[in-house]
Legacy VTK file of the C-alpha trace (Angstrom):
# vtk DataFile Version 3.0
C-alpha trace
ASCII
DATASET POLYDATA
POINTS 82 float
221.132 105.370 -28.179
222.122 103.819 -31.409
223.892 105.889 -34.823
220.277 107.073 -35.890
218.700 108.560 -33.182
221.966 110.298 -32.023
221.616 112.017 -35.564
218.461 112.801 -35.250
219.223 114.859 -32.080
221.723 116.345 -33.485
219.730 117.492 -36.294
217.102 119.043 -33.753
219.635 120.436 -31.563
221.003 122.085 -34.537
217.452 123.776 -36.056
216.458 125.035 -32.856
220.076 126.556 -32.345
219.418 128.277 -35.986
215.762 129.295 -35.253
216.765 130.755 -32.208
219.958 132.446 -33.486
217.950 133.608 -36.736
215.770 135.246 -34.402
218.029 136.742 -31.744
219.932 138.635 -34.424
216.396 139.632 -36.426
215.447 141.069 -32.683
218.906 143.361 -33.313
217.692 145.248 -36.540
214.933 146.925 -38.682
215.389 145.402 -41.457
211.357 143.608 -41.089
211.474 143.923 -45.015
213.395 141.860 -45.647
213.190 139.620 -42.461
209.909 138.830 -42.478
209.519 135.959 -45.773
213.204 135.146 -44.627
212.157 134.798 -40.813
209.488 132.544 -42.886
211.499 130.197 -44.693
214.005 129.635 -41.809
211.521 128.662 -39.917
210.011 126.218 -42.531
213.293 124.863 -42.589
213.877 124.551 -39.416
210.709 122.831 -38.645
211.250 120.745 -41.194
214.347 119.918 -39.677
213.530 118.964 -36.611
210.888 117.084 -37.499
213.630 115.149 -39.108
215.424 114.712 -36.734
212.430 113.840 -34.557
211.647 111.193 -36.509
214.807 109.957 -36.921
215.286 109.854 -32.558
212.391 108.256 -31.687
212.544 105.721 -34.472
213.176 102.248 -33.153
215.585 99.944 -33.970
215.069 97.879 -36.720
217.880 94.963 -36.429
215.828 94.273 -33.252
212.595 93.547 -34.297
214.122 91.557 -36.631
216.099 89.570 -34.101
212.981 89.892 -32.151
211.241 88.465 -35.358
213.815 85.243 -35.679
213.219 84.229 -32.442
209.743 84.074 -32.290
210.118 82.195 -35.805
213.073 80.028 -33.935
210.253 79.074 -30.771
207.918 78.442 -33.382
209.767 75.617 -34.232
210.759 74.115 -31.454
207.194 74.149 -30.462
204.927 72.498 -32.743
202.199 71.597 -30.674
202.028 75.121 -28.870
LINES 1 83
82 0 1 2 3 4 5 6 7 8 9 10 11 12 13 14 15 16 17 18 19 20 21 22 23 24 25 26 27 28 29 30 31 32 33 34 35 36 37 38 39 40 41 42 43 44 45 46 47 48 49 50 51 52 53 54 55 56 57 58 59 60 61 62 63 64 65 66 67 68 69 70 71 72 73 74 75 76 77 78 79 80 81
């Protein structure tokens, strides 16, 4: 797991924790007039943060792809007739 994947995993965990904590806090009190709009905004931000984290976590390592391309090019140069 490279650095961007670890960062993505941390973002996903933090956003999930924030969403659960906020829902728990909402359920303890009855401030629904304020809580519903705030809850919607928090849910949207948490979903966005989770999506960004997921994208970073599942991204392939670009350096590895570049090395594979260079190796393929070198192999093609070594075997010109194949």
